[in-house]
N, C-alpha and C positions, 0 to 999 in steps of 0.2 A: 585577458581575464574573463571578459564578457563571453567570448567564444567557448571557453572551458565551462563556464557556468551553464551556457546553453546546452552543451553536450551532456553534462551531468544531469541536467533536468530532463533532457530527451531520453537518456538512459533510464532514469526513474520512470518516466511516462511509458516507455516501451516495455520495460521489464514488468511493470505493474499490470499493464494491459495484457501482455502475453501470459503472465501467470494466472491472472483472473479469468480470462476468456479462452485461453489455450490449454495450459497445463492442467488446471483443476478440472475443467470440463472433459479433457481427454482422459484423465485418470479415472473419472467416474464412469466413462463409457467403455473404457478398455479393460477395466478390472472389476471383479465382483465387489460389491459394497463392503464386505467384511475385510477386504484387502485395501480397497481404495481409501476408506476412512482413516485407518491408521497411517497410511502413507502421507495423506494430506496433512494429518495432525503433526507428523514429524517434519514436514516441509515448511509449515507456516512460520515457525520461529525464525528460520533463515530468510524467508520472504520479508518478514517485518524488519529484520536487521538490514537487509538490502535497501528497503524503502527509507528507513531511518538514516542510514549512512549517506545515501545519495541526496536526500532532501536536506540534511544538515550541511553537507558540503556545499550544495548550491546556495543555501541560505547565507553561509559565511562568505562565499565568493561574491555575492550580490549586495552585501551590506552597503558598501560605499557607492556602488554604481546605480542601484535601483532598489530603494528601500521597500517599495510595494511588493516587488517580486521576492525580495529577501524575506519579508514577513510572510508571504504566501507559502514559501518553501519551509519556513520555520513552523508555521501552523501544521503543515503536513508532518514534520518531524515530531512535534509534540503530540499530535493525535495518534501517531504511530506508536509512541511509547504507551499511551493508554490502550490502544488496540492489542499490543503485544503482552503487556504486563497485567492488564485487568480483564479486558474483554475476552481474549483467547482462553485464559484459564476458566473463565465463567462458562464459555461455550463448551469446553471440554468437560466440565463438571456436570453441565446439563445433559450432555450426551451420555456420560457414564452413569448418571442416575436415571436415565430414561425419561427425563422431563422434556417431552417433545415440544410443548408449548413454549417453555422458557428457551429451549434451543432455537426455535423458529424466530422468536423476538430478537435474541442476541445475534443470531446469524444474519438476520435482516439488517440490524444495526451495523454489523461489520461490513456487509455489502455496501450499504449507503456510505460508510466512511471511505471505503476503497474507491467507489465511484466518485466521491468528492475529491479524493486525492488525484485521480486521473484528470478530472475536470480542472482542478487547480493547476496541475502541472501543464496542462494544455494552455491555459490562460497565460502562464509564465512564458512558455515557449513562444507563443504568438507575440507576446509583449516584447520579449528579448529579440525576436527576429526583426521586429520593427526598429530596433535600436542599432542593429549592426550595419 
């Protein structure tokens, strides 16, 4: 069970890192802004579902074995719900209304949350690797 939790956490870490630093950056350099923006907007709900599913599964798998890692992955799941259901629609509304200042603040918050998710998942991976 620990090995599966480690793999699921690593999947979440790798997927989040690839999406954030690979896919999103690539889309904005490969496509014009008027195409890249809507594409990223369509992809983000699925990205958040991926993060939510993998972090929740890892949290459940770790409850009995490592409560600290379980809680860490649970925090990722909860904050992902916030990011998907509250923050993402607010970012989209700021974009649609042309409110660049609000967009910048909200987007910065979403980046900070994603970086925290990556860091938290890395902490759990290192912690679990030491237990195996």
